[in-house]
C-alpha positions in Angstrom: -0.2 0.1 -0.2 3.1 2.3 0.4 3.3 3.2 -3.5 -0.6 3.9 -3.3 -0.2 6.1 -0.2 2.5 8.0 -1.9 0.6 8.8 -4.9 -2.4 9.8 -2.9 -0.8 12.0 -0.7 1.4 13.4 -3.6 -1.9 13.9 -5.5 -3.4 16.0 -2.6 -0.2 18.1 -2.4 -0.2 19.0 -6.1 -3.8 20.0 -5.9 -2.9 22.3 -3.0 -0.3 23.8 -5.2 -2.7 24.2 -8.4 -5.3 26.0 -6.0 -2.9 28.9 -5.7 -2.9 29.6 -9.4 -6.4 30.7 -8.7 -6.4 34.2 -7.0 -10.4 34.3 -6.6 -10.4 30.7 -4.8 -10.2 30.4 -0.9 -6.9 28.5 -0.7 -7.0 28.3 3.0 -10.4 26.4 2.6 -9.0 23.8 0.1 -5.8 23.5 2.0 -7.7 22.4 5.1 -9.8 20.1 3.1 -7.0 18.4 1.3 -4.9 17.9 4.6 -7.8 16.3 6.3 -8.2 14.1 3.4 -4.6 13.0 3.3 -4.3 12.6 6.8 -7.3 10.4 7.1 -6.2 8.1 4.3 -2.4 8.1 6.0 -4.0 7.0 9.3 -5.6 4.0 7.6 -2.2 2.6 6.7 0.2 4.1 9.3 -1.0 4.0 13.0 1.2 6.7 14.2 -0.4 9.3 12.4 -3.5 9.0 14.3 -2.0 10.5 17.4 -2.4 14.4 17.6 1.0 14.7 18.7 2.4 13.7 15.4 0.7 16.7 13.8 1.8 19.2 16.6 5.3 17.8 16.1 5.1 18.3 12.3 4.8 22.1 12.7 7.8 24.4 13.2 6.4 26.4 15.7 9.8 28.5 16.2 9.1 29.6 12.4 5.5 30.4 12.9 6.2 32.7 15.7 9.0 34.2 13.9 6.7 35.1 11.1 4.1 36.5 13.3 6.6 38.8 15.0 8.3 40.0 11.7 4.7 40.9 10.3 3.8 42.9 13.3 7.2 44.8 13.0 6.8 45.8 9.5 3.3 46.7 10.2 4.4 49.2 13.2 7.3 50.7 10.9 4.7 50.9 8.1 2.0 53.1 10.2 4.8 55.2 11.7 5.8 56.3 8.2 9.3 55.1 8.4 9.6 53.3 5.4 7.6 56.3 3.4 10.1 58.9 4.8 13.0 57.0 3.8 11.9 56.2 0.4 10.7 59.9 0.0 14.3 61.3 0.9 16.0 58.9 -1.2 14.1 59.5 -4.4 13.4 63.3 -3.8 17.3 63.9 -3.5 17.9 62.1 -6.9 14.9 62.9 -8.9 16.9 64.9 -11.6 19.6 62.3 -11.8 17.8 59.3 -13.3 21.0 56.7 -13.6 21.9 57.7 -10.0 18.5 57.4 -8.8 18.3 54.1 -10.6 21.4 52.8 -8.8 20.3 54.2 -5.3 16.8 52.6 -5.6 18.3 49.0 -6.6 21.0 49.3 -3.9 18.7 50.4 -1.3 15.7 48.2 -1.9 18.2 45.2 -2.1 19.7 45.8 1.2 16.3 46.5 2.5 14.9 43.2 1.1 17.9 41.2 2.7 16.2 41.7 5.9 12.7 42.4 5.3 10.1 40.6 3.2 10.7 41.7 -0.5 6.8 42.3 -1.1 6.7 44.8 2.0 9.7 46.5 0.4 7.8 46.4 -3.4 4.4 47.8 -1.7 6.2 50.7 -0.4 8.7 51.8 -2.7 6.9 50.9 -6.3 4.0 53.7 -6.1 6.3 56.5 -5.1 8.8 55.4 -7.7 6.0 55.4 -10.4 4.7 58.9 -9.4 8.6 60.2 -9.3 9.5 58.7 -12.8 6.4 60.0 -14.4 7.2 63.6 -12.8 10.8 63.6 -14.2 9.5 62.2 -17.7 10.6 58.6 -17.2 9.3 55.5 -18.0 9.1 53.7 -14.6 9.5 50.3 -16.3 13.2 50.0 -15.9 13.2 50.9 -12.3 10.5 48.2 -11.6 12.2 45.5 -13.6 15.5 46.4 -11.7 13.8 46.1 -8.2 12.3 42.8 -9.4 15.4 41.2 -10.4 17.3 42.7 -7.5 14.9 41.8 -4.7 14.9 38.2 -5.5 18.9 38.3 -5.6 18.5 40.0 -2.2 16.9 37.0 -0.5 20.1 35.0 -0.7 22.1 37.6 1.4 20.9 36.9 4.8 18.9 34.1 6.9 16.2 36.5 7.2 16.1 37.7 3.6 12.9 35.4 2.7 10.7 33.1 4.0 12.5 30.2 2.5 16.0 31.5 4.2 14.1 31.6 7.7 13.1 27.9 7.3 16.5 26.5 5.9 18.4 28.7 8.8 16.3 27.5 11.4 16.4 23.9 10.6 20.3 23.8 10.1 21.3 26.7 12.5 22.9 28.8 9.7 23.4 32.1 11.4 24.6 35.7 9.9 28.0 34.8 10.2 27.7 31.5 7.9 25.9 33.5 5.5 28.9 36.2 5.6 31.4 33.7 4.8 29.7 31.4 2.4 27.0 33.5 0.2 28.3 37.3 0.2 31.1 36.4 -2.0 28.6 35.0 -4.7 26.3 38.0 -3.9 28.7 40.6 -4.3 30.1 39.4 -7.8 26.4 38.7 -9.0 25.0 41.9 -7.8 27.7 44.0 -9.5 27.2 42.1 -13.0 23.4 42.4 -12.5 23.6 46.2 -11.7 26.0 46.9 -14.8 23.9 44.8 -17.2 20.6 46.2 -16.1 21.9 49.6 -16.7 23.7 48.7 -20.1 20.8 46.4 -21.5 17.5 47.7 -19.6 17.8 51.3 -18.2 19.8 52.8 -21.3 17.4 52.1 -23.8 14.7 54.0 -21.8 16.7 56.9 -20.9 17.5 57.1 -24.9 13.8 57.2 -25.2 13.2 59.7 -22.6 11.6 62.1 -25.0 9.1 59.8 -26.1 5.5 61.2 -25.1 4.2 59.3 -21.9 0.6 58.6 -21.6 -1.2 61.8 -20.7 -2.9 61.8 -17.0 -3.3 64.0 -14.0 -0.6 62.9 -11.5 -0.8 64.4 -8.1 2.4 66.3 -7.5 4.6 65.3 -4.7 5.1 67.8 -2.1 8.3 69.7 -2.5 8.8 70.4 1.1 11.1 67.9 2.8 9.8 66.9 6.2 13.3 67.7 7.7 12.5 69.2 10.8 13.5 67.7 13.9 10.1 66.7 14.5 10.3 64.3 11.6 14.1 63.4 12.2 13.4 61.8 15.7 11.2 59.1 14.8 13.2 58.0 11.6 16.4 58.2 13.5 14.7 55.9 16.7 13.5 53.3 14.3 17.1 53.3 12.3 18.4 52.5 15.6 16.2 50.1 16.6 16.3 48.2 13.3 20.3 48.0 13.4 20.1 46.7 16.8 17.6 44.3 16.0 19.7 43.1 12.9 22.6 42.8 15.2 20.6 40.8 17.8 19.7 38.3 15.1 23.3 37.9 14.4 24.2 37.3 18.0 21.4 35.2 19.0 20.3 32.0 17.3 16.9 32.1 18.8 15.4 34.3 16.0 11.8 33.9 17.0 12.5 34.9 20.4 14.3 38.1 19.2 11.7 39.1 16.9 9.0 38.6 19.7 11.1 40.7 21.9 11.7 43.6 19.3 7.8 43.7 18.4 7.4 44.8 21.7 10.3 47.3 21.6 9.2 48.8 18.4 5.6 49.2 19.6 6.9 51.1 22.6 8.8 53.3 20.6 6.0 53.9 18.3 2.8 54.4 20.2 -0.3 54.7 18.0 -1.3 58.3 17.9 -4.8 57.7 16.6 -5.7 55.5 19.7 -9.2 55.1 20.5 -11.3 53.2 23.2 -11.0 49.8 21.4 -6.9 50.1 20.9 -4.7 51.5 23.3 -1.9 53.6 22.1 0.5 50.8 23.0 -2.0 47.9 21.6 0.0 45.0 20.1 -3.4 43.5 19.0 -3.9 46.4 16.5 -0.8 45.3 14.5 -1.5 41.5 15.1 -4.8 42.1 13.5 -3.2 43.1 10.2 -1.0 40.1 9.8 -1.9 37.8 7.1 -2.6 35.0 9.0 -4.0 33.1 5.9 -0.1 32.7 5.3 0.5 31.2 8.4 -2.2 28.9 8.4 -1.0 27.6 4.7 2.4 27.2 6.3 1.1 24.9 9.2 -0.8 22.7 6.3 2.4 22.7 4.4 4.6 21.5 7.3 1.8 18.6 8.0 2.0 17.6 4.1 5.8 17.2 4.4 5.4 15.4 7.6 3.2 12.9 5.8 5.2 12.7 2.6 8.2 11.9 4.9 6.6 9.1 7.1 5.1 7.4 3.8 8.4 7.2 2.2 7.9 9.8 -0.6 11.1 12.0 0.2 13.3 9.1 0.9 12.4 8.0 -2.5 13.1 11.5 -4.0 16.3 11.8 -2.1 17.5 8.4 -3.6 16.8 9.6 -7.1 18.6 12.8 -6.6 21.7 10.8 -5.0 21.8 8.2 -8.0 21.7 11.0 -10.4 24.9 12.5 -8.6 26.6 9.2 -8.8 28.4 10.0 -5.5 29.9 13.4 -7.3 29.4 16.1 -5.0 29.8 18.7 -7.2 27.3 17.2 -9.7 24.8 16.6 -6.5 25.1 20.6 -5.9 24.2 21.5 -9.4 21.2 19.2 -9.5 20.0 20.6 -6.3 20.6 24.2 -7.7 18.8 23.7 -10.9 16.0 21.5 -9.5 14.8 23.9 -6.9 15.4 26.7 -8.8 13.0 25.4 -11.7 10.3 24.2 -9.1 10.4 28.0 -7.6 10.0 29.5 -10.9 6.9 27.4 -11.5 5.8 27.4 -8.0 6.2 29.3 -4.8 9.4 28.7 -3.3 8.6 28.3 0.2 6.8 24.7 -0.5 9.9 23.8 -2.5 11.7 24.6 0.5 9.6 22.7 2.8 9.9 19.7 0.2 13.5 19.6 -0.1 14.5 20.5 3.7 14.1 16.6 4.7 16.2 15.8 1.7 19.3 17.8 2.5 18.7 16.5 5.6 19.3 13.0 4.6 22.2 13.8 2.0 24.2 15.9 4.5 23.9 12.7 7.0 25.9 10.6 4.3 29.7 10.8 4.8 30.0 11.0 1.3 29.0 14.7 1.3 30.1 18.1 2.8 27.2 19.9 3.9 28.0 23.6 3.1 28.0 23.1 -0.7 24.6 21.4 -0.5 23.3 24.5 1.7 24.7 26.8 -1.1 23.2 25.2 -3.7 19.7 24.8 -1.7 19.7 28.7 -0.7 20.5 29.7 -4.1 18.3 27.6 -6.0 15.0 28.4 -4.0 15.6 32.2 -4.0 16.9 32.8 -7.5 14.2 30.6 -9.3 11.7 33.3 -8.4 12.9 35.4 -11.1 12.0 32.7 -13.8 8.2 33.5 -13.7 6.2 36.2 -11.8 4.0 33.7 -10.1 7.3 32.1 -8.4 7.9 35.3 -6.4 5.1 37.3 -4.6 7.1 40.4 -4.9 7.1 40.1 -8.6 3.3 39.6 -8.7 3.0 42.7 -6.7 5.1 44.7 -8.9 3.1 43.4 -12.0 -0.2 44.3 -10.4 0.8 47.7 -9.2 2.4 48.5 -12.6 -1.0 47.6 -14.4 -2.8 49.4 -11.8 -0.8 52.7 -12.8 -1.0 52.1 -16.6 2.7 51.7 -16.6 3.9 51.3 -20.5 5.9 48.4 -21.3 5.5 46.3 -18.0 3.9 43.4 -19.2 3.9 39.9 -18.2 5.9 38.9 -21.2 8.4 41.8 -20.4 9.0 40.5 -16.7 9.6 36.8 -18.1 11.9 37.8 -20.7 13.8 40.0 -18.4 13.3 37.9 -15.2 14.0 34.7 -16.8 17.2 36.1 -18.4 18.6 37.2 -15.1 17.6 34.0 -13.4 19.5 32.0 -16.2 22.6 34.2 -15.6 22.4 33.9 -11.8 22.0 30.2 -11.9 25.3 29.9 -14.4 27.1 32.1 -11.8 26.0 29.8 -9.0 27.3 26.8 -10.7 30.4 28.4 -11.5 30.5 29.4 -7.6 29.7 25.8 -6.5 32.5 24.5 -8.8 35.1 26.7 -7.2 33.8 26.1 -4.0 34.1 22.1 -4.3 37.1 22.0 -6.3 39.3 24.6 -4.4 38.3 24.0 -1.1 37.6 20.2 -0.6 
């Protein structure tokens, strides 16, 4: 009955992924329904899954609490106007220097996206960039495409750069120092090449066509008055200091979920709600917790349970054996296979489910005396993050950029354009990743 169970649970999991392609469908309803069906059928053949503790142990609760705390911190900073103010100052200063503006925007959003979810950075910066670009008579498309490519690359930089990095870092105890040693060399080289080629092949074309008449529409002018008074500077400064301390704390302490929970309280204390009412005190944490996207949290719980079911019925062991056999005990070949496989899957699907699927596989592989762990970790991290550039649906940030572009009638920013640009850079980044893995494996055995 094992093959039947593997196929049945696998089909339920595929059904869950397919549901994600339909935006108007309540995917949480289908997630719960599919996980119940898969669990009931599994319980018929595997008695261990009839115990509630099996499902409780399947969920990585520290990851769940980390997500909740991070989402709350982002909401607090959003409401305080921190991100808006930072974005306004950067863009206003460079609005007459489009090439410098492009570089600054790409660098700043990349650095921010390495510590905060890329979709949050996109949601804050893109509307401002569109207005500023139109104001100085430049099509916003190259800026949006640049951010799209760079935000996905930024996710490789730190253990908190993306949901998938959080999962990987938590599972394998990879801290900031590990990323500093093993990922930053690849990131710096790739980021420099990416910026140069984006300037050469994407931005330059639009700068040359700057005189082309843009669509006529009335756009509300941004205030020319920079809120540079001490009244406005203090909230920005204190949040910058808090954010810096938060990042340093994540570097020092391995319990990232605990650090995040503590700092969600600290950020709240330093950013009281000025519009408090009877239902919400000015230090009310529940106000921000209510804004957290719990649908994503519930979806993660379902994914954790699905992976536990696939692990106990032998599906993951079967996949691991297939990948290992393809590598023929060659560590470099195995690393390249993991890089390519995870990146392709992350292009067609959301990269978080791909990460959850492959974590147990990586665990089995690194337990083998034939392989060193760090090349496999590098391949895994690069693959699940870089694959998001292949197709927009592989990255929530890309989907947000595409939607905001459509809503603001940005010329030239189409699905086809994003696939062409993003796919080209995904291919380039993966080639550079293969080269980097080759150097790592051959030169540092």
